[in-house]
N, C-alpha and C positions, 0 to 999 in steps of 0.2 A: 178955551174950546179945543178939544182934541181933534187933530187933523191927520188923516191918513191918505196918502197919494201913492199909487203904484202904477208905473208905466213900463211897458216892455215892447220892444220892436225888433224884428228880424228881417233880414233880406238875404235870399239865396238865389243864385243863378247857376244853371248847368246846361249842357248841350245834349238833349235826348237823342238826336240824330244829326248827321252832318248837315251844316247849313242852317240850323235852327238853334235858338237859345230860349230856354224857359226861365222866367224870372218870377219869383213870388215874394211879396212884401206883406208881412203880417204884424199887426200891433194890437195891444190890449191896454186899456186904461181903466183904472178903478180909483174913485175919489170918494172920501167920506169926511163929512164935517160934523163934529158933535155927535158921532155915531149914527148920522143920517146919510144914507147913500146919495151922492150927487151925480155920479157918473159910473157907468159900467159899459164900455163900448168895445166892440170887436171890429176890426177892419182887415180884410184880406184882398189884396190886389194881385192879380195873376196875368202874366203876359206871355205870349208865344211869338217870338220874332223870327222872321225868315230872312236869311242873309243880312244880318245887322251890320256887317262890315261895309255894305254899300251906302252910297249917298242917300238914296231912297230905298226904303224897305217896308213891306207890309207886316201887319201884326194882327193877332187875335187877342181878345181880352175877356176876362171874367172877374167880376168883383162881388164881394159879399160883405155886408156890414150890419151892425145894430147900433142904436143910440138910445140910451136910457132917458136922458134929459129931454130929448126931442120926441120921446115916446114912439120911436121907430122899432117895431118888433123885428123886422128884417127887411133888408133891401138887397136885391140882386140885379146885376147888369151883365149882359153878354153882348159882344159886338166885335167890330173889325175896323181897321184903319190903316194909315200909312204914316211913316215917320220920315222927316227930312233932317239930316245932320248938317247944320250950318258950318260947324267945324268940330273936329274930334282929334285932339292932340293927346300926348302922353298923360299930361296932368290937368287938362282942361277940356271941356266939351260944352256944346250948346245945341239943343235939338228943339224942333217943333213937330207937332203931330196933329192930324185931323182924323177923327173917328166917329162912328155912329153906333149907338147901342140901344137895345131894348131893355127897359127898366120895369121892374115890379117892386113896389114898396107897400108893405103892410104896417099900418099904424095901430097903436093900442087904443086910440080914440077916433071919433068920426066927426068932430066939430073943428073946423079949420079957420084960419085967419081970412081966407077967401071963401065966401059963402057958397059959391057954386060947387065946391068939392064936398060940402057937408053931406053926411049920410052914408058915406062909403069909407070903409077902413082900408081900402087898397087904392092905389093910384098906379096905373100902367101907362107908359108912354114911350115913344121913340125919341131919342135925344141925339144931338150932334155935340161933339166936344172938340174944343181947340186947346191944345196943351203947349206949354213951353217949359223947358227945364234946362238947368246948367249947373256945372260944378267947376270951380277954378281954384288952383293952388297958388297962393300969393305969398310974397315976401320970402322967397326961397323955401316954400312949403311950411312956413311957420303958421299960416292961416289958411283955412279952406272955407271958401264961400260957396254956398249952394242955394238954389232957388227952384221952385216948381209952382207954376200957376196954371189954372184951367178955368175955362168958361163953358158951362154945360146947359144950353137951353133945350127945352122940349121942341120938337119939330111939329107938334100938334097944337099946343096951347102956349100963347105968347106970355102968359103970366106965370108960367112954370119954368123956372131957371135957377141955377145956383152957380157960385164961383168960389174959388179958394186960392189963397196965396200962402206959400210956405217958404220961409227964409231962415237960413241958419249960418252961424259962424262956428267953426270948429278949430280948436287949438291943440295940436298934437303934443302930448306930454311924454309919450314913449312910442315905440314902434307900433304897438297894438292898443294904445290907450289915448283918448282925447277928451278934452273938456269941450262941451257943446252948449251954445246958446241958440234957442229956436223960437221963432215967432210964427204963429199960425193964425190966419184970419179967414173965417168962412162966412158965407152968406147963402141962405136958402129962402126962396120966395114963398113957398108953401109950408107952413108949420101949423101945429095944433094951436087953437085959439089961446091968446094971452101969452104965447111964448115969444121970445126974441128971435128975430130972423138972423142976427149976427152973433158970432162967437169970436172971441180973441183970447189966445193963450200965449203967454211968454214963459218958457221953461228953461231950466238950467240942469245940466247933468253930465254924465260921463258916457262915452261910447267905447265899447270894447270890440276889437276886431280880431278875427282868427286868421286873417291873411292881409297882405298889403295890397 
């Protein structure tokens, strides 16, 4: 069986005005098995941080995504929150954040695993999100361990929630090139009927950086 997998990811940060940092993370995934499309997903995460050198700092966020296999035509979130830096050293950091977002999701189908949502192609809700993320340089920078977890319940419906865990090990090969192992585990409580709520991905690849 012929298999085609293409994944691309970028991350850019800059300071639009003094005291603020804008960060955008964008990714694209395409997978094809036996000439049958299995995935074609877009994810764009955008943050505006205010005075991020402080221990506590506020943020604004805006997300956009699509998911072929979950039959999500588009999903958009916009919200605000606050981040607390537990520690932030030269080569290691650990942060937690709390935010609230308004979400609009349009599906390609209208029959769900939870019957009360049947008949509507869109689900709109307010959410709260608890985030934690960290990055650590280990063994004299020979290994970089990163993690990001979030739990995102609806503030209106208790059966509407999702969570994600993302863990990676990076092995620098050169100043701008690393070999990376990544494990991603996601869970979504509301899905189109007969779909799995959980996804697990173990990937291997190379990371190219244009700066240190």
